[in-house]
N, C-alpha and C positions, 0 to 999 in steps of 0.2 A: 555624318550625321544624316538621318531622313527626317527631314522636316516637313510639315503640312501648313499650307495656312488655308484657313476658313475665311473665304471673301467671295463674295457673289461680282467681282469684276478686279480680274489681275491688273488691269490699266489704271485703277483709281491709283494716285501719288505713292499711298501709305503702303497697299501691296507691292507696287512696282520696287518701292526701294527696301523692303524687306528680303523680297527675291534678290534684287542685287547684293544686300550685305550676307545672303545666304551664300550665294554663288561665290562670291569674294572669298569666302573661306570653306572652297569647296565643298559645301553640304549639298544634299541633294535634295530639291526642292520640289513639292508640288502645290499646286491653288485650286482648291476644289470650291465647287457654291453649296454650301449647308442644304440648300431647299433641294440640291438635286440629289441629295443621300437619302438612303432609306433603310432601316433598321430591323434587325430580327433579334428579338427581346424573350429571348430563352434561358433557363437557369443553365451555369457554368459556362455557356459557348455563345455570349452574346457576339452579335456580327453587324458590321456596317456595307452598306453595297453602294457603289456609286457609276451609274449610266452602266449598270448591267453587269459590273465586277465586282469581286468582293475584295476591299481596303483591309490591307495586312497590319496598317494602323503606323509604324514606324517610331520613332524616338520621343517627338515633339512635335507639339501642336499649337499653333497661334490664330487664336481667335479673332476674327475682325468681323464681330458681327454687329449689323445694323439694328436698331432700335425696332425698327418695325419688324423684324423677323427673330426677335429675341426668344419667344418660346420655341421656336420650332429649332432655331440655331442652338441655343442651350440643350436641348434635347441631345442634337447628334453629337455635341461637346460632349455630355455627360456618358453618351455609348464609347466615344474613345477613350474615357478616363477608365470606362468598364474593363474594356481590355487591355488598359496596363500603359498609354501614352500619355507622356507628361503633358499636362497644358501649363500654358503660359499664365493665364489665368483660368481658373476654375470655375466652372459652370455655375456652384452655386454664389462665388462671391459676383459673376457678370449680374444674377439675378437681383442679389443682393442690392448693388448699386445702382441698376436701372431704375428701383421704386424708391422716386424724392422723399416720400414719408417716411420710408422704412431707414433708409440712410441719415435723415435727419436726428430719426430717435435714435439709432444707433450711436451718431458722434456726438449728440448730447449728451448720451447716457456716460460716457467715458471724458466728458468734460472739454471735447473741443469746442471751438465756438462759431456758433452758427448764427443768423439771421434768427428773431425773434419769432415763431412759426406758429401759426394756428391752423387748425383742421377741424371740420364739422359735418356732417350727413344733415341736418335738417333745418330747413328756411325759417324755422321760429329761432334757430339761434343766431343768425346772422350779425344782429346788433351786437351783442355778447362776444363773438368772435372778433367784429373790427374794435371793440373796446379792449378785449384780449391783446391783440396785436399793436395799438397804441393809435396815433395820429397818421392822417393822411400826407403824402402819396402812400399807396401801398403797392405792392406786388405782387399778384395773382400768376399763378402757373400752374400747366396739368402736372399731375403726377408722373406722368411717362411723356412728358416732352423731349427734344433735342434739337441741338443747334440754334435755340433761341425759339424754336417753335412754340405756341402754347402759353407765351409767356406774355403778360400784360401789364402796363404800371396804370394803374386810377389814381389821377392827381386829387380827387374830392372823395369823400365818404360816399354822396350819392352815385359817383362812378365805379365805385369798388360795387355798390349793391346792384347795380343792372349787372357788370360782368358777373358776378357771383351766381344771379339769376338766369342768365345766359347758359352758364356754362352748367349749372343745375340743370337747367332744362335739356341740355345733352345728355344727362346722365355722367359727365364727365367729374372725376375724382381730382379735386385742387387743392392746393396751399394756399393760404394769406399770408406773406410776410411782409416785413417791415423795411421799408426804401432806405439803404445806407447812401444819403447826400453826399457824404463827404467823401465818398468814392470818386466821385467826379465823372461818373461813367466808364471806369476805368476798372479792368480786373487783372489779377495775376493769374497765368497758368503755370503750374510747376508740374515737370515731367518726371515721374518719380520711377525709378526702376530698384526694385528691391528694398533697400532700406535707404537710397540714396536722391536726392533732386539731383538728376544730371543736368537739366537744362529748366531756364524759366523764361518767361517774355511777358510783357504788358501789353494788353489790348485794351485799346481807347475807342470806344465807340464813335461813330461816325457824329456830326453834328444834328440836333434835333433825334437822336436815337439814345436809347440809355441800353441797350443790349449791344455788347461788346466783343460777341462773335464774328471770327472774321467771314462767317458766313453772310453775316448781315452788315460787313462793311467796314468790321473793327479793322483798327490799324495797328500790326504787331511790331513791336520793340523790343530788345534785350533787356532785361532789369534783373539789377543786385538784389538779392532777396535777403530780409533780414534772419539771424539764428531763429527768432520765436517763429517768422514764416515757413522757413525751411523744417521746423520739428514741427510744426502744425501740419504741414502736408506729410512729411513720412507717418504721422501717427495717423491722418486720416486714409491713407492708401493702406495701414494694416488695419484699420478696425475693419473695413471693407473687404480683408483676405486678398487683395489686388498684388500681384507680383510688379505690374505696368499697370499704369495710370495715369491721367492727368486732373492735378487738383486744382480747381479753380478756386481763388480767393479774393475776397476784398478788403482795403484796408480802411478800418473803420476806428472811432474814435476810441472803442473799447480791446483793439487789437484784432488781429486777422480773424476774420469769418471763414467759414467753408462755404461755398455755395452749390457744388456739385464735386463728385468724384466722378469721372470718365472713365468706365473700362475699355473702351475702345478708342483713346487720343489718336487724333491727326496728327503726322508727321510733317505733312508741308510745312503750316505753319512755322511752327516750334523750327525746325532746322533752317528754314529762310531767314531767321528772324536771327537764330544764335549763330549759325553756320557749325554746329555739332552735327556729327555723325549719329545720331540717336539710333537709326536702324541698326547699325552695326553694335550699339552696346544693347540695344535688346538681342540680338545673336550669341553676342557675348557672354550674357547673362544663361540662357538655355545652354550654352556649351559647359556651364560651368555649374549648372542645377538640375540639369534633365538626367535622371534617372529612372530606368524603366519601373514602372507601377508606383513613383514617387507623386503622391498629390498629397497637399495639403490646404485646408482650408482653416484661414486664420481670422480673426475677428467673430462675432458671435449673433445669433440670432436671423 
C-alpha cells in the first residue's frame, strides 16, 4: 500500500513510529507537511500539489494535524478525500472533535456522561451561568485549546468572574464546567481504534497542578478500565465519527465522564506506559479497512 502521513515534522515521536510501522509491513510511506500543500478546486478533477509536483494520492492518508492548523489541515485532508483516498480520520470528524462546545453537545445528546457545562455570550448572564454550573471551584476552558492550554481552575466565584471577564475581553469563546474533585487530579486516556480500546493509561497531575496532561508534567501509568469506561470511550469515539482517537475520561461519583475526544492522540505516552505497539495496530486497521473511495462519517452534527 501507499500511505501518506500529514505531519509538519517527521521527527516527532508519533510520526516517526507510524513511519516505522508502515515500513515494517513493507508499505510505501510519505510524510508531507499540510501547509506546503496547495489545491486546485475544479469540478470533476480536483488536484493536490506539493512542492511543485502533483500528488496522486495513494491508498490511505493518516492525518496528524495540529490544533493550530486545523482549518488548513482539514481542507487539505478534504481534498484527498475528494480524489478518493481513504482517510484514517475524516476531515469532518476532526473538525467536529476540535470544537469543545460542539463535542459536549453531541456527546450529551447521545447520553454520554459529561461534566456539567455552561456556555454564554453576554456578560449580563455571568451570574446565571455560574449558578447553572453549581458551586466553585470551576474549570474555565477555551473552546479550541489543546494540551491543557487555555484551561483555568477558579477556586472561588469571584476568581471565576475575573477569568470570564478576561476571556471576554479577548473575544475568546470559553466553557464553564464543574470541577470533578473526586478524580483527584487524574484522568484516563483510552486509545480507541475502530470499535475497541486497544490501550489505556492513567495520567496523574503533578503536585499543585490540576491538569494531568503529560505535556504539563503529568505521570502516566497503565490502568485496567471498567466495562462501563470501555463502553463510554468506544461510544464517544463513534459519536465523533473517529476511527482512531484518544478519549479522556474522569472517574466521577456518578460514573465516567468524557472530558475530550482527541482526533490526533499522541503515541509516546501511551506506548511508554503500556508497552503496546499502538502504531502497528493503527496500520493494521488501515490494512483491513482502506478501500479506494471508501469514506464514512459516523456521528451527527
